[in-house]
PDB file of N, CA, C, O and CB in Angstrom:
ATOM      1  N   MET A   1     115.298  90.987  54.440  1.00  0.00           N
ATOM      2  CA  MET A   1     114.830  90.661  55.574  1.00  0.00           C
ATOM      3  C   MET A   1     114.209  91.261  55.756  1.00  0.00           C
ATOM      4  O   MET A   1     114.167  92.444  55.418  1.00  0.00           O
ATOM      5  CB  MET A   1     115.330  90.512  56.402  1.00  0.00           C
ATOM      6  N   ALA A   2     113.316  90.516  56.513  1.00  0.00           N
ATOM      7  CA  ALA A   2     111.751  91.164  57.275  1.00  0.00           C
ATOM      8  C   ALA A   2     111.720  92.076  58.036  1.00  0.00           C
ATOM      9  O   ALA A   2     112.298  91.742  59.070  1.00  0.00           O
ATOM     10  CB  ALA A   2     110.995  90.357  58.117  1.00  0.00           C
ATOM     11  N   SER A   3     111.405  92.919  58.076  1.00  0.00           N
ATOM     12  CA  SER A   3     110.633  93.900  58.975  1.00  0.00           C
ATOM     13  C   SER A   3     109.577  93.998  60.626  1.00  0.00           C
ATOM     14  O   SER A   3     108.564  93.304  60.709  1.00  0.00           O
ATOM     15  CB  SER A   3     109.873  94.215  58.033  1.00  0.00           C
ATOM     16  N   LYS A   4     109.857  94.605  61.396  1.00  0.00           N
ATOM     17  CA  LYS A   4     108.660  94.018  62.348  1.00  0.00           C
ATOM     18  C   LYS A   4     108.813  95.765  62.959  1.00  0.00           C
ATOM     19  O   LYS A   4     109.823  96.466  63.011  1.00  0.00           O
ATOM     20  CB  LYS A   4     109.075  92.230  63.726  1.00  0.00           C
ATOM     21  N   LYS A   5     107.497  96.058  63.334  1.00  0.00           N
ATOM     22  CA  LYS A   5     107.543  97.377  64.540  1.00  0.00           C
ATOM     23  C   LYS A   5     107.153  97.346  65.688  1.00  0.00           C
ATOM     24  O   LYS A   5     106.098  96.770  65.952  1.00  0.00           O
ATOM     25  CB  LYS A   5     106.875  98.448  64.306  1.00  0.00           C
ATOM     26  N   ILE A   6     107.720  97.807  66.419  1.00  0.00           N
ATOM     27  CA  ILE A   6     108.043  97.989  67.617  1.00  0.00           C
ATOM     28  C   ILE A   6     106.850  99.002  67.786  1.00  0.00           C
ATOM     29  O   ILE A   6     106.330  99.792  66.997  1.00  0.00           O
ATOM     30  CB  ILE A   6     109.561  98.410  67.888  1.00  0.00           C
ATOM     31  N   LYS A   7     106.550  98.621  69.399  1.00  0.00           N
ATOM     32  CA  LYS A   7     105.816  99.693  69.924  1.00  0.00           C
ATOM     33  C   LYS A   7     106.778 100.152  71.594  1.00  0.00           C
ATOM     34  O   LYS A   7     107.058  99.520  72.612  1.00  0.00           O
ATOM     35  CB  LYS A   7     103.977  99.045  70.117  1.00  0.00           C
ATOM     36  N   ILE A   8     107.044 101.702  71.064  1.00  0.00           N
ATOM     37  CA  ILE A   8     107.785 102.124  72.482  1.00  0.00           C
ATOM     38  C   ILE A   8     107.516 103.415  72.951  1.00  0.00           C
ATOM     39  O   ILE A   8     107.209 104.307  72.160  1.00  0.00           O
ATOM     40  CB  ILE A   8     109.303 102.090  72.409  1.00  0.00           C
ATOM     41  N   ASP A   9     107.619 103.655  74.441  1.00  0.00           N
ATOM     42  CA  ASP A   9     107.159 104.987  74.750  1.00  0.00           C
ATOM     43  C   ASP A   9     107.546 105.799  74.006  1.00  0.00           C
ATOM     44  O   ASP A   9     108.586 105.729  73.350  1.00  0.00           O
ATOM     45  CB  ASP A   9     107.413 105.434  75.845  1.00  0.00           C
ATOM     46  N   GLY A  10     106.273 107.217  74.013  1.00  0.00           N
ATOM     47  CA  GLY A  10     107.124 108.737  72.987  1.00  0.00           C
ATOM     48  C   GLY A  10     108.420 109.100  73.726  1.00  0.00           C
ATOM     49  O   GLY A  10     109.484 109.233  73.121  1.00  0.00           O
ATOM     50  N   GLU A  11     108.312 109.238  74.907  1.00  0.00           N
ATOM     51  CA  GLU A  11     109.467 109.527  75.553  1.00  0.00           C
ATOM     52  C   GLU A  11     111.231 109.059  75.483  1.00  0.00           C
ATOM     53  O   GLU A  11     112.297 109.676  75.472  1.00  0.00           O
ATOM     54  CB  GLU A  11     109.005 109.234  76.569  1.00  0.00           C
ATOM     55  N   LEU A  12     110.727 107.346  75.440  1.00  0.00           N
ATOM     56  CA  LEU A  12     112.112 106.306  75.373  1.00  0.00           C
ATOM     57  C   LEU A  12     112.683 106.681  73.661  1.00  0.00           C
ATOM     58  O   LEU A  12     113.870 106.681  73.334  1.00  0.00           O
ATOM     59  CB  LEU A  12     111.538 104.152  75.612  1.00  0.00           C
ATOM     60  N   TYR A  13     111.403 107.014  72.637  1.00  0.00           N
ATOM     61  CA  TYR A  13     111.316 107.561  71.362  1.00  0.00           C
ATOM     62  C   TYR A  13     111.955 108.549  70.660  1.00  0.00           C
ATOM     63  O   TYR A  13     112.549 108.466  69.585  1.00  0.00           O
ATOM     64  CB  TYR A  13     110.409 107.848  71.271  1.00  0.00           C
ATOM     65  N   HIS A  14     111.700 109.890  71.676  1.00  0.00           N
ATOM     66  CA  HIS A  14     112.623 111.543  71.977  1.00  0.00           C
ATOM     67  C   HIS A  14     114.212 110.935  72.194  1.00  0.00           C
ATOM     68  O   HIS A  14     115.153 110.954  71.401  1.00  0.00           O
ATOM     69  CB  HIS A  14     111.973 112.648  73.886  1.00  0.00           C
ATOM     70  N   LYS A  15     114.149 110.505  73.292  1.00  0.00           N
ATOM     71  CA  LYS A  15     115.375 109.946  73.598  1.00  0.00           C
ATOM     72  C   LYS A  15     116.638 108.926  72.915  1.00  0.00           C
ATOM     73  O   LYS A  15     117.736 109.088  73.449  1.00  0.00           O
ATOM     74  CB  LYS A  15     114.984 109.469  74.458  1.00  0.00           C
ATOM     75  N   ALA A  16     116.592 108.153  72.071  1.00  0.00           N
ATOM     76  CA  ALA A  16     116.393 107.590  71.156  1.00  0.00           C
ATOM     77  C   ALA A  16     117.289 108.839  70.096  1.00  0.00           C
ATOM     78  O   ALA A  16     118.485 109.076  69.924  1.00  0.00           O
ATOM     79  CB  ALA A  16     114.780 107.196  71.060  1.00  0.00           C
ATOM     80  N   LYS A  17     116.033 109.420  69.554  1.00  0.00           N
ATOM     81  CA  LYS A  17     115.963 110.178  68.416  1.00  0.00           C
ATOM     82  C   LYS A  17     117.115 111.243  68.597  1.00  0.00           C
ATOM     83  O   LYS A  17     117.650 111.813  67.645  1.00  0.00           O
ATOM     84  CB  LYS A  17     114.514 110.788  68.222  1.00  0.00           C
ATOM     85  N   GLN A  18     117.502 111.490  70.181  1.00  0.00           N
ATOM     86  CA  GLN A  18     118.518 112.425  69.972  1.00  0.00           C
ATOM     87  C   GLN A  18     120.451 111.455  69.788  1.00  0.00           C
ATOM     88  O   GLN A  18     121.490 111.703  69.178  1.00  0.00           O
ATOM     89  CB  GLN A  18     118.268 113.606  71.580  1.00  0.00           C
ATOM     90  N   TYR A  19     119.997 110.436  70.659  1.00  0.00           N
ATOM     91  CA  TYR A  19     121.457 109.820  70.586  1.00  0.00           C
ATOM     92  C   TYR A  19     121.384 109.508  69.546  1.00  0.00           C
ATOM     93  O   TYR A  19     122.199 108.624  69.285  1.00  0.00           O
ATOM     94  CB  TYR A  19     121.966 108.751  71.399  1.00  0.00           C
ATOM     95  N   ALA A  20     120.768 109.803  68.729  1.00  0.00           N
ATOM     96  CA  ALA A  20     121.279 108.559  67.099  1.00  0.00           C
ATOM     97  C   ALA A  20     120.949 109.922  66.106  1.00  0.00           C
ATOM     98  O   ALA A  20     121.118 109.325  65.043  1.00  0.00           O
ATOM     99  CB  ALA A  20     119.735 106.507  66.543  1.00  0.00           C
ATOM    100  N   GLU A  21     120.704 110.905  65.807  1.00  0.00           N
ATOM    101  CA  GLU A  21     121.119 112.714  66.030  1.00  0.00           C
ATOM    102  C   GLU A  21     122.731 112.376  66.234  1.00  0.00           C
ATOM    103  O   GLU A  21     123.257 111.704  65.347  1.00  0.00           O
ATOM    104  CB  GLU A  21     120.224 113.764  67.827  1.00  0.00           C
ATOM    105  N   THR A  22     123.629 112.850  67.473  1.00  0.00           N
ATOM    106  CA  THR A  22     124.066 112.934  68.203  1.00  0.00           C
ATOM    107  C   THR A  22     125.062 112.211  67.824  1.00  0.00           C
ATOM    108  O   THR A  22     126.161 112.765  67.826  1.00  0.00           O
ATOM    109  CB  THR A  22     123.486 112.853  69.056  1.00  0.00           C
ATOM    110  N   ALA A  23     124.983 110.887  67.425  1.00  0.00           N
ATOM    111  CA  ALA A  23     126.240 110.072  67.468  1.00  0.00           C
ATOM    112  C   ALA A  23     125.994 109.658  65.430  1.00  0.00           C
ATOM    113  O   ALA A  23     126.549 108.774  64.779  1.00  0.00           O
ATOM    114  CB  ALA A  23     126.109 108.345  69.014  1.00  0.00           C
ATOM    115  N   GLY A  24     124.814 110.871  64.890  1.00  0.00           N
ATOM    116  CA  GLY A  24     125.985 111.014  63.551  1.00  0.00           C
ATOM    117  C   GLY A  24     124.460 109.100  63.218  1.00  0.00           C
ATOM    118  O   GLY A  24     124.761 108.410  64.192  1.00  0.00           O
ATOM    119  N   TYR A  25     123.865 108.681  62.808  1.00  0.00           N
ATOM    120  CA  TYR A  25     122.739 107.951  62.997  1.00  0.00           C
ATOM    121  C   TYR A  25     121.875 108.636  61.595  1.00  0.00           C
ATOM    122  O   TYR A  25     121.408 109.768  61.472  1.00  0.00           O
ATOM    123  CB  TYR A  25     122.046 108.182  64.679  1.00  0.00           C
ATOM    124  N   SER A  26     121.871 106.900  60.137  1.00  0.00           N
ATOM    125  CA  SER A  26     120.504 108.161  59.404  1.00  0.00           C
ATOM    126  C   SER A  26     119.006 108.475  59.729  1.00  0.00           C
ATOM    127  O   SER A  26     118.142 109.289  59.400  1.00  0.00           O
ATOM    128  CB  SER A  26     120.164 107.809  57.962  1.00  0.00           C
ATOM    129  N   SER A  27     119.228 106.936  60.899  1.00  0.00           N
ATOM    130  CA  SER A  27     117.108 106.896  62.157  1.00  0.00           C
ATOM    131  C   SER A  27     118.187 106.229  62.690  1.00  0.00           C
ATOM    132  O   SER A  27     119.325 105.760  62.710  1.00  0.00           O
ATOM    133  CB  SER A  27     114.843 105.784  61.733  1.00  0.00           C
ATOM    134  N   VAL A  28     115.963 106.761  63.540  1.00  0.00           N
ATOM    135  CA  VAL A  28     116.342 106.555  65.083  1.00  0.00           C
ATOM    136  C   VAL A  28     115.701 104.866  65.225  1.00  0.00           C
ATOM    137  O   VAL A  28     115.477 104.212  66.244  1.00  0.00           O
ATOM    138  CB  VAL A  28     115.402 107.959  66.334  1.00  0.00           C
ATOM    139  N   ASP A  29     115.488 104.424  63.466  1.00  0.00           N
ATOM    140  CA  ASP A  29     116.041 102.974  63.564  1.00  0.00           C
ATOM    141  C   ASP A  29     117.083 102.204  63.215  1.00  0.00           C
ATOM    142  O   ASP A  29     117.077 101.017  63.541  1.00  0.00           O
ATOM    143  CB  ASP A  29     115.453 102.394  63.175  1.00  0.00           C
ATOM    144  N   GLU A  30     118.186 102.773  62.471  1.00  0.00           N
ATOM    145  CA  GLU A  30     119.011 102.274  62.757  1.00  0.00           C
ATOM    146  C   GLU A  30     120.282 102.603  63.488  1.00  0.00           C
ATOM    147  O   GLU A  30     121.428 102.326  63.133  1.00  0.00           O
ATOM    148  CB  GLU A  30     119.059 101.952  61.995  1.00  0.00           C
ATOM    149  N   PHE A  31     119.724 103.513  65.033  1.00  0.00           N
ATOM    150  CA  PHE A  31     120.228 103.474  66.170  1.00  0.00           C
ATOM    151  C   PHE A  31     120.236 102.620  66.802  1.00  0.00           C
ATOM    152  O   PHE A  31     121.169 102.018  67.334  1.00  0.00           O
ATOM    153  CB  PHE A  31     119.959 104.094  66.725  1.00  0.00           C
ATOM    154  N   ILE A  32     118.226 102.338  66.827  1.00  0.00           N
ATOM    155  CA  ILE A  32     118.061 101.111  68.042  1.00  0.00           C
ATOM    156  C   ILE A  32     118.138  99.597  67.425  1.00  0.00           C
ATOM    157  O   ILE A  32     118.118  98.491  67.964  1.00  0.00           O
ATOM    158  CB  ILE A  32     116.412 101.237  68.866  1.00  0.00           C
ATOM    159  N   THR A  33     118.222  99.971  66.231  1.00  0.00           N
ATOM    160  CA  THR A  33     118.806  98.148  65.793  1.00  0.00           C
ATOM    161  C   THR A  33     120.110  97.564  65.599  1.00  0.00           C
ATOM    162  O   THR A  33     120.402  96.373  65.490  1.00  0.00           O
ATOM    163  CB  THR A  33     118.377  97.695  64.462  1.00  0.00           C
ATOM    164  N   HIS A  34     121.355  99.284  65.556  1.00  0.00           N
ATOM    165  CA  HIS A  34     122.418  98.323  66.077  1.00  0.00           C
ATOM    166  C   HIS A  34     122.853  98.492  67.678  1.00  0.00           C
ATOM    167  O   HIS A  34     123.550  97.648  68.241  1.00  0.00           O
ATOM    168  CB  HIS A  34     123.734  98.546  65.158  1.00  0.00           C
ATOM    169  N   MET A  35     122.379  99.626  68.304  1.00  0.00           N
ATOM    170  CA  MET A  35     122.584  99.036  69.786  1.00  0.00           C
ATOM    171  C   MET A  35     122.018  97.538  69.855  1.00  0.00           C
ATOM    172  O   MET A  35     122.856  96.764  70.319  1.00  0.00           O
ATOM    173  CB  MET A  35     121.737 100.008  70.963  1.00  0.00           C
ATOM    174  N   LEU A  36     120.380  96.738  69.388  1.00  0.00           N
ATOM    175  CA  LEU A  36     120.261  95.979  69.791  1.00  0.00           C
ATOM    176  C   LEU A  36     121.307  94.521  69.316  1.00  0.00           C
ATOM    177  O   LEU A  36     122.086  93.763  69.892  1.00  0.00           O
ATOM    178  CB  LEU A  36     119.076  96.124  69.714  1.00  0.00           C
ATOM    179  N   GLU A  37     120.775  94.701  67.958  1.00  0.00           N
ATOM    180  CA  GLU A  37     122.334  94.261  67.684  1.00  0.00           C
ATOM    181  C   GLU A  37     124.268  93.574  68.474  1.00  0.00           C
ATOM    182  O   GLU A  37     124.948  92.570  68.264  1.00  0.00           O
ATOM    183  CB  GLU A  37     122.486  95.408  67.230  1.00  0.00           C
ATOM    184  N   LYS A  38     124.374  94.395  69.065  1.00  0.00           N
ATOM    185  CA  LYS A  38     125.537  94.498  70.327  1.00  0.00           C
ATOM    186  C   LYS A  38     125.264  94.297  71.255  1.00  0.00           C
ATOM    187  O   LYS A  38     126.113  93.671  71.889  1.00  0.00           O
ATOM    188  CB  LYS A  38     126.143  95.496  70.663  1.00  0.00           C
ATOM    189  N   ALA A  39     123.546  94.751  72.247  1.00  0.00           N
ATOM    190  CA  ALA A  39     123.850  93.596  73.227  1.00  0.00           C
ATOM    191  C   ALA A  39     123.221  92.725  72.647  1.00  0.00           C
ATOM    192  O   ALA A  39     122.037  92.969  72.883  1.00  0.00           O
ATOM    193  CB  ALA A  39     123.476  93.668  74.675  1.00  0.00           C
ATOM    194  N   LEU A  40     123.308  91.698  71.920  1.00  0.00           N
ATOM    195  CA  LEU A  40     122.515  90.134  71.473  1.00  0.00           C
ATOM    196  C   LEU A  40     124.020  89.854  71.193  1.00  0.00           C
ATOM    197  O   LEU A  40     124.573  88.901  71.741  1.00  0.00           O
ATOM    198  CB  LEU A  40     121.069  89.918  69.868  1.00  0.00           C
ATOM    199  N   SER A  41     124.677  90.674  70.350  1.00  0.00           N
ATOM    200  CA  SER A  41     125.658  90.277  70.106  1.00  0.00           C
ATOM    201  C   SER A  41     127.513  89.827  71.262  1.00  0.00           C
ATOM    202  O   SER A  41     128.247  88.841  71.333  1.00  0.00           O
ATOM    203  CB  SER A  41     125.544  91.219  69.171  1.00  0.00           C
ATOM    204  N   ASP A  42     127.505  90.648  71.648  1.00  0.00           N
ATOM    205  CA  ASP A  42     127.343  90.651  73.188  1.00  0.00           C
ATOM    206  C   ASP A  42     127.030  89.511  74.483  1.00  0.00           C
ATOM    207  O   ASP A  42     127.877  89.023  75.232  1.00  0.00           O
ATOM    208  CB  ASP A  42     126.395  91.426  73.254  1.00  0.00           C
ATOM    209  N   ILE A  43     125.551  89.260  74.485  1.00  0.00           N
ATOM    210  CA  ILE A  43     125.392  87.156  75.355  1.00  0.00           C
ATOM    211  C   ILE A  43     125.239  86.289  74.155  1.00  0.00           C
ATOM    212  O   ILE A  43     124.601  85.237  74.160  1.00  0.00           O
ATOM    213  CB  ILE A  43     123.475  86.618  76.606  1.00  0.00           C
ATOM    214  N   GLU A  44     125.973  86.881  72.941  1.00  0.00           N
ATOM    215  CA  GLU A  44     126.028  85.773  72.180  1.00  0.00           C
ATOM    216  C   GLU A  44     127.939  85.028  72.221  1.00  0.00           C
ATOM    217  O   GLU A  44     128.393  84.056  71.618  1.00  0.00           O
ATOM    218  CB  GLU A  44     125.382  86.394  70.516  1.00  0.00           C
ATOM    219  N   GLU A  45     128.668  86.067  73.254  1.00  0.00           N
ATOM    220  CA  GLU A  45     130.190  85.783  72.546  1.00  0.00           C
ATOM    221  C   GLU A  45     129.763  85.827  74.261  1.00  0.00           C
ATOM    222  O   GLU A  45     129.999  87.006  74.525  1.00  0.00           O
ATOM    223  CB  GLU A  45     131.550  86.941  71.247  1.00  0.00           C
ATOM    224  N   GLY A  46     129.304  85.230  75.452  1.00  0.00           N
ATOM    225  CA  GLY A  46     129.662  85.676  76.848  1.00  0.00           C
ATOM    226  C   GLY A  46     129.974  87.032  77.359  1.00  0.00           C
ATOM    227  O   GLY A  46     130.542  86.873  78.439  1.00  0.00           O
ATOM    228  N   GLY A  47     129.880  88.124  77.118  1.00  0.00           N
ATOM    229  CA  GLY A  47     130.653  89.035  77.805  1.00  0.00           C
ATOM    230  C   GLY A  47     129.826  88.956  78.632  1.00  0.00           C
ATOM    231  O   GLY A  47     130.396  88.644  79.678  1.00  0.00           O
ATOM    232  N   ASP A  48     128.665  89.071  78.800  1.00  0.00           N
ATOM    233  CA  ASP A  48     127.302  90.049  79.566  1.00  0.00           C
ATOM    234  C   ASP A  48     126.406  88.783  79.461  1.00  0.00           C
ATOM    235  O   ASP A  48     126.269  87.987  78.532  1.00  0.00           O
ATOM    236  CB  ASP A  48     126.505  91.773  78.541  1.00  0.00           C
ATOM    237  N   SER A  49     125.828  88.835  80.715  1.00  0.00           N
ATOM    238  CA  SER A  49     125.030  87.493  81.237  1.00  0.00           C
ATOM    239  C   SER A  49     123.317  88.750  80.204  1.00  0.00           C
ATOM    240  O   SER A  49     123.544  89.820  79.639  1.00  0.00           O
ATOM    241  CB  SER A  49     125.076  87.053  84.016  1.00  0.00           C
ATOM    242  N   ILE A  50     122.237  88.253  80.285  1.00  0.00           N
ATOM    243  CA  ILE A  50     121.261  88.408  80.148  1.00  0.00           C
ATOM    244  C   ILE A  50     120.704  89.644  81.001  1.00  0.00           C
ATOM    245  O   ILE A  50     120.123  90.617  80.522  1.00  0.00           O
ATOM    246  CB  ILE A  50     120.831  87.298  80.262  1.00  0.00           C
ATOM    247  N   GLU A  51     121.056  89.373  82.668  1.00  0.00           N
ATOM    248  CA  GLU A  51     120.751  90.348  83.434  1.00  0.00           C
ATOM    249  C   GLU A  51     121.152  91.412  83.249  1.00  0.00           C
ATOM    250  O   GLU A  51     120.388  92.377  83.216  1.00  0.00           O
ATOM    251  CB  GLU A  51     120.941  90.181  84.385  1.00  0.00           C
ATOM    252  N   GLU A  52     122.605  91.531  83.059  1.00  0.00           N
ATOM    253  CA  GLU A  52     122.976  92.525  82.450  1.00  0.00           C
ATOM    254  C   GLU A  52     122.919  93.024  81.406  1.00  0.00           C
ATOM    255  O   GLU A  52     123.174  94.222  81.288  1.00  0.00           O
ATOM    256  CB  GLU A  52     123.644  92.575  82.528  1.00  0.00           C
ATOM    257  N   VAL A  53     122.624  92.370  80.508  1.00  0.00           N
ATOM    258  CA  VAL A  53     122.265  93.423  79.213  1.00  0.00           C
ATOM    259  C   VAL A  53     120.698  94.274  79.556  1.00  0.00           C
ATOM    260  O   VAL A  53     120.283  95.424  79.702  1.00  0.00           O
ATOM    261  CB  VAL A  53     122.056  92.307  77.509  1.00  0.00           C
ATOM    262  N   GLU A  54     120.351  93.298  79.564  1.00  0.00           N
ATOM    263  CA  GLU A  54     118.645  94.361  81.013  1.00  0.00           C
ATOM    264  C   GLU A  54     118.912  95.007  81.494  1.00  0.00           C
ATOM    265  O   GLU A  54     118.126  95.949  81.589  1.00  0.00           O
ATOM    266  CB  GLU A  54     117.779  93.912  82.385  1.00  0.00           C
ATOM    267  N   LYS A  55     120.478  95.124  82.361  1.00  0.00           N
ATOM    268  CA  LYS A  55     120.297  96.138  83.989  1.00  0.00           C
ATOM    269  C   LYS A  55     121.102  97.226  82.822  1.00  0.00           C
ATOM    270  O   LYS A  55     121.068  98.411  83.154  1.00  0.00           O
ATOM    271  CB  LYS A  55     121.480  95.485  86.136  1.00  0.00           C
ATOM    272  N   ARG A  56     121.735  96.941  81.645  1.00  0.00           N
ATOM    273  CA  ARG A  56     121.491  98.623  80.299  1.00  0.00           C
ATOM    274  C   ARG A  56     121.396  99.135  80.257  1.00  0.00           C
ATOM    275  O   ARG A  56     121.853 100.255  80.487  1.00  0.00           O
ATOM    276  CB  ARG A  56     121.043  99.234  79.536  1.00  0.00           C
ATOM    277  N   LEU A  57     119.840  98.118  79.496  1.00  0.00           N
ATOM    278  CA  LEU A  57     119.569  99.015  79.371  1.00  0.00           C
ATOM    279  C   LEU A  57     118.232  99.451  79.733  1.00  0.00           C
ATOM    280  O   LEU A  57     117.404  99.901  78.941  1.00  0.00           O
ATOM    281  CB  LEU A  57     119.917  99.135  78.474  1.00  0.00           C
ATOM    282  N   ARG A  58     118.069  99.281  81.035  1.00  0.00           N
ATOM    283  CA  ARG A  58     116.934  99.764  81.336  1.00  0.00           C
ATOM    284  C   ARG A  58     117.969 101.353  81.953  1.00  0.00           C
ATOM    285  O   ARG A  58     117.461 102.405  81.566  1.00  0.00           O
ATOM    286  CB  ARG A  58     115.834  98.591  82.515  1.00  0.00           C
ATOM    287  N   GLY A  59     118.750 101.453  82.469  1.00  0.00           N
ATOM    288  CA  GLY A  59     119.563 102.433  82.924  1.00  0.00           C
ATOM    289  C   GLY A  59     119.654 103.596  81.682  1.00  0.00           C
ATOM    290  O   GLY A  59     119.638 104.826  81.728  1.00  0.00           O
ATOM    291  N   LEU A  60     119.777 102.439  80.320  1.00  0.00           N
ATOM    292  CA  LEU A  60     119.454 103.687  79.277  1.00  0.00           C
ATOM    293  C   LEU A  60     117.401 104.402  79.540  1.00  0.00           C
ATOM    294  O   LEU A  60     117.012 105.532  79.834  1.00  0.00           O
ATOM    295  CB  LEU A  60     119.754 102.712  77.185  1.00  0.00           C
ATOM    296  N   GLY A  61     116.702 103.269  79.290  1.00  0.00           N
ATOM    297  CA  GLY A  61     115.684 104.326  79.281  1.00  0.00           C
ATOM    298  C   GLY A  61     115.682 103.270  77.819  1.00  0.00           C
ATOM    299  O   GLY A  61     115.938 103.727  76.705  1.00  0.00           O
ATOM    300  N   TYR A  62     115.408 102.072  78.023  1.00  0.00           N
ATOM    301  CA  TYR A  62     115.099 101.559  76.270  1.00  0.00           C
ATOM    302  C   TYR A  62     114.548 100.130  76.935  1.00  0.00           C
ATOM    303  O   TYR A  62     114.356  99.157  76.206  1.00  0.00           O
ATOM    304  CB  TYR A  62     116.880 101.357  74.822  1.00  0.00           C
ATOM    305  N   ILE A  63     114.298 100.072  78.436  1.00  0.00           N
ATOM    306  CA  ILE A  63     113.484  98.864  78.370  1.00  0.00           C
ATOM    307  C   ILE A  63     113.283  99.061  80.731  1.00  0.00           C
ATOM    308  O   ILE A  63     114.077  99.230  81.655  1.00  0.00           O
ATOM    309  CB  ILE A  63     114.784  96.943  77.293  1.00  0.00           C
ATOM    310  N   SER A  64     111.894  98.905  80.607  1.00  0.00           N
ATOM    311  CA  SER A  64     110.883  99.562  82.065  1.00  0.00           C
ATOM    312  C   SER A  64     111.322  98.280  82.394  1.00  0.00           C
ATOM    313  O   SER A  64     111.026  97.786  83.482  1.00  0.00           O
ATOM    314  CB  SER A  64     108.855 100.061  82.128  1.00  0.00           C
TER     315      SER A  64
END
C-alpha cells in the first residue's frame, strides 16, 4: 500500500492526537486512517451522503 502525506492544521492535529490516545490507537495516523475508512465506507454503503459526512467531519474539526 502506498502512503501519502497530507497537511492538516496544527490545532486539528492536536485534537486528533488526543482522541487517538484516549481511544487507544497506536498513532494519530492509525486513528485518522480509521476515521477516513469509516467515513468512506458509510458513503459507499449509502448510509450517509457526502454532504452528511462532510458536515460530521466539519463538526469534529477535521475539515473546514
